[in-house]
C-alpha positions in Angstrom: 112.6 82.0 109.4 112.4 83.4 106.8 114.4 86.6 107.4 118.0 86.4 108.9 119.3 88.7 111.9 122.5 89.5 112.6 123.4 88.7 116.0 125.4 91.6 118.0 127.0 91.8 121.3 124.9 92.9 123.7 121.3 91.8 122.7 118.9 89.8 124.5 118.1 86.8 123.1 115.8 83.5 124.6 118.3 80.3 125.4 116.3 77.1 125.2 118.1 74.7 127.6 118.5 71.2 127.9 115.3 70.9 130.1 113.7 72.4 127.0 112.6 75.5 128.9 113.4 78.9 127.6 115.6 81.9 129.5 117.0 85.0 128.8 120.1 85.3 128.1 122.5 88.0 126.9 125.0 87.5 123.7 129.1 87.6 124.6 130.0 86.5 121.7 129.3 86.3 117.9 131.3 83.3 116.3 128.8 83.6 113.1 125.3 84.6 112.2 123.8 81.3 113.9 126.3 80.7 116.5 127.0 82.7 119.6 128.5 82.7 123.0 125.8 83.5 125.5 125.4 84.2 129.4 122.3 82.7 130.5 119.5 84.2 133.6 118.7 81.8 135.8 115.0 81.0 136.5 115.6 81.2 139.9 118.7 81.0 142.2 121.2 77.2 141.9 119.6 76.9 138.3 121.7 74.7 136.7 121.2 76.1 132.9 121.6 78.8 133.6 126.0 80.6 133.1 128.2 80.9 130.6 127.0 78.8 127.6 129.9 78.9 124.5 129.3 78.1 120.9 125.1 77.7 121.0 123.4 77.2 117.7 120.5 79.3 116.9 117.3 77.5 115.8 114.3 78.3 114.3 110.8 78.1 116.3 108.5 76.6 113.1 111.1 73.6 112.2 110.7 70.2 114.2 112.4 69.0 115.7 114.1 71.8 117.7 117.8 70.9 119.3 118.8 71.5 122.7 120.6 73.5 123.9 119.9 76.4 121.1 118.9 80.1 121.4 116.2 81.8 119.6 114.8 85.5 118.8 112.4 86.9 120.5 108.8 86.8 118.9 108.8 90.8 118.9 112.7 90.8 117.3 111.0 88.8 114.8 108.6 90.8 113.9 110.6 94.3 113.9 112.9 92.2 111.7 109.9 91.6 109.4 108.8 95.2 109.1 112.2 96.7 108.4 112.9 93.9 105.8 108.8 95.2 104.4 109.9 98.8 103.7 110.9 99.8 100.5 113.4 102.0 98.5 112.2 105.6 98.6 112.6 105.2 94.5 110.2 102.2 94.6 107.2 103.0 92.6 104.7 102.1 96.1 106.4 103.7 98.4 106.5 107.6 96.0 102.6 106.7 95.4 102.4 106.2 99.5 104.6 109.6 100.0 102.3 111.1 96.7 99.2 110.8 99.1 100.6 111.2 102.2 100.5 107.5 103.6 102.0 105.2 105.1 102.8 101.6 103.8 101.5 99.0 107.1 102.6 95.9 105.3 104.2 94.5 102.7 104.5 91.1 100.9 105.3 89.0 97.5 102.9 86.3 97.1 103.6 83.0 95.8 102.6 83.5 92.3 105.5 86.5 92.3 102.7 89.1 92.7 102.8 91.8 95.3 100.9 92.9 98.2 101.0 96.2 100.5 98.4 97.7 102.6 98.6 101.9 102.3 97.0 103.7 105.4 96.2 107.4 104.6 95.1 110.2 107.1 91.4 112.1 106.5 91.6 115.0 104.4 91.2 118.1 106.4 88.0 119.0 105.5 86.7 116.0 105.8 83.1 115.3 107.1 84.0 113.5 109.8 86.3 116.3 111.6 84.1 119.4 110.6 83.6 121.6 113.7 79.7 122.5 114.2 76.8 121.1 116.1 75.5 117.6 114.8 71.7 117.6 114.2 70.2 114.8 113.2 68.6 114.3 109.7 65.7 112.3 110.9 65.0 111.3 106.8 63.0 108.5 107.9 61.5 110.4 111.0 59.0 108.0 113.1 57.9 109.1 116.2 56.8 106.5 119.2 53.6 107.1 118.4 54.5 105.8 114.9 53.6 101.8 115.5 56.7 101.2 112.6 59.0 102.7 114.8 60.4 100.1 116.8 60.5 97.2 113.8 62.6 100.3 111.9 65.0 100.9 114.8 65.6 97.6 115.2 66.6 97.2 111.5 68.4 100.0 111.5 70.6 98.5 114.4 71.6 95.5 112.1 72.2 97.6 109.4 74.3 99.4 111.7 76.6 96.2 113.6 76.8 94.9 109.9 78.8 98.3 108.5 80.3 98.7 111.4 81.8 94.5 110.9 82.4 95.1 107.8 84.7 98.6 108.4 86.7 97.3 111.1 87.3 93.5 109.9 85.0 92.2 112.4 86.2 94.4 115.1 90.3 93.4 114.5 91.0 97.2 113.1 90.6 99.9 114.9 91.9 102.6 112.3 88.8 101.9 110.4 87.5 103.9 107.3 84.8 106.1 108.3 83.5 106.1 104.8 83.4 102.9 104.4 81.4 102.4 107.4 78.9 104.7 105.8 78.8 102.9 102.9 78.3 99.6 104.2 75.5 101.2 106.1 73.5 102.2 103.1 74.0 98.4 102.3 72.9 97.3 105.3 70.1 99.1 104.9 69.0 99.4 101.3 70.8 96.1 99.6 73.8 95.9 97.3 74.4 98.5 94.3 72.6 95.9 92.3 69.1 96.5 90.4 67.1 94.4 92.7 69.5 94.9 95.5 70.8 91.5 95.7 74.1 89.9 95.2 75.0 86.9 92.9 76.2 84.9 95.5 73.5 83.4 97.7 75.5 83.0 101.3 75.8 87.3 100.8 72.1 87.6 101.1 69.7 87.5 103.8 68.3 84.2 104.6 65.8 83.2 102.4 66.6 85.8 99.7 68.7 84.8 96.8 69.6 87.0 93.8 
């Protein structure tokens, strides 16, 4: 594990017994950051792997082979510790930037080459078009009624562009907190092409099949 969480009395951890199964356990004694005494809770009455266990050594689940018996932090505890470790001090320039724009640092990490990366989320401005009050009327800039034979063809193309825009803005549906302006920009690209003289990308795999830049 890349981070160290200090065990304290009363913490709930996972205990892995000699049978290789995980059980819930309570820390009842701390010998070091990696060695504790536990009160292990059994799966059922008569479970021979439960009860008091002294001097149990911590094991990193990412390392093989695992030793038995051992104790482990729960995945949720590890994630919370990583988030806490990633927090920057108030004096850090990146944190000051986030504070200046009213944003929240969602993720900060140091990359293998020594540089860093951060993900910042920001609330929409109070006057943003998305939350503007009023009755919504479609602009119909490319209006085609049902009497127009091209309407169905256009509708299918617009749907395809819309799906492209949503997928890009939500990272293929994995991010619900997306940028509405990014979605609209992607919709423009989906309908008209990239912002290049011919609307195509120099990367062949970034263009529709049969079209090359």
